[in-house]
N, C-alpha and C positions, 0 to 999 in steps of 0.2 A: 503494499500499499503506500503511494507517495503521496506527501503533504507539503505545501508550499507556505512558509511564513517569511515574509519580508523579501520575496524574490529567491530564497533559498528553498534546495529541493532536500526534504528529509523522508527517509525510507523506513518503514517497520521491518527490521531484520532479525537475525536470530544467530546466537554461539552457542556451539555446544563446549562442554569442557567438564572437567571432574570437581566434585565438592570442593576439595582443598584449594584448588585454582578458582572457583567461583568465590570464594570468600575473599581471597587475593584481589581478585578484580574489582568486587564491590567496595574494598578497603583502598586499594592502591590504584586502581585504573587498569587498564589494559596493556600488556606489554607487547611489543612489536615482535612479530615472529621473522626471522631471517631467512629461513630456507623453505620455503613454499613455492609450490608451482607458478605464482604471480609475482614472485620475489618478495621483498620486505615490506610487512604491513600488518594488519590486523585481518584475518580471516573471518569472514562472516557470510550469510546468506538469507535471501528472502523466502526461502524453502525451509519451512520447521522440520520436515522429514530429514532434510540434508544434516541440519546442524545437530539433529537428535543422533545420528551415525557418529557423531565425533565426541570425545576422542576415539580414533579406530582402535579396535582390541579391547577397548575397556567394555567389561561386561556389567559393572554396576557402579554405583556412585556418579553415574551420570548427571550433569544440569544443562538445562537449555535456558538461556537468559535472553528475554525480548529486548530489543533495542531501538532507539530511535539514532538513525545516522544521517549525517550532515553529508552526503556524497559529494559535494561540490563538481568539478570538472571530471567527467568517466571517460576511460578508455574501453573501448571493447577490443577483447584479446579472444580471438576465435579458433586460433590454430597454435600448435605446438612450437612452430617455426615464425611466429609473429615477430617482427623485428623490435617491438618495443616489451615484449613479453615478461621482461624482469627489469627493464628501465623507464617504464611509462612514468614514474614520477619524475624522472629527471628531464621529462618533456613538459612538465607543466600540469600534469593530471593528478588529482587528488585521490581517486580511486580506480581500479580496473574491475571489469566485469567479464566473467567467463559465460557466456549465454548458455542454457540447457541445450542439448543435443550437439554440440559443437565437436564432439569426438575427442575432447582433450581429457575427459576422465571416463573410467567404465561405467560409472552411474548413470552419466548422461545429464546429471544435475547441473545447476548454475553454481557460482561461486564468485564472490567478490572480494576484494581485498582495499581495505582502507589504509592510507599510509599513516596518517596522524591519528592516534588512538583519541585525541582531545575532540575529534569528530564525532564519538560515539557516547551516546548516553543510555544506561541498563535502566529500562523502565519497568522490568517485573522478571520474575523466576516463573516460567511457566511448565516446566518439567523437573523432576528430582525426587530424590528419596524424602518421603513426606516427612522424616523427622529433621530435615534439614532446611525444606523449602521455607516454611515460617521463619527461621532464623536469618535466612538469606534476604528473605524480603525487608525484614527490618534495618538491614542496612542500605537499603535505595533511598 
C-alpha cells in the first residue's frame, strides 16, 4: 500500500527476523546488511509472506515487523547482470526494487532494499511468538 504525505511516497512493508533481532531493531533501529543480492541496505518486502520466510532456515522465534518506508527514488533491478545491481545508491537512488517474477530468486517474490535505515519506521509487530509480541509492541 502506498501513501503520500507532503509529496513523499511511503509504503507499508514488512521485515522478517528473529526475536532477539526484533528487540534490537526496536531499541536501536535497523542495521544495514552488507552482503545481500542488491548490495548494502535494509531488506524489506511489500509481501508479508516473503518477509515471513526470513530468516531462512529459522524454524521458530520468527517475528514479522510491519513498517512504514519512505522509499525515495527507486531503481528497478530486474536481472542478475543489471549494471547497477550492487551500486544503485552510488547513482542517486534511495531504494532498489526487485519485481516479482523477474527470475532473480527461486521464490519469484519481490524484494526491496533501502539504503538509509532512517527511512524505515516500525509500526507494528504482526507475527511472532505470542509470549514476545506484546512486549515488542510496547517498544514501538
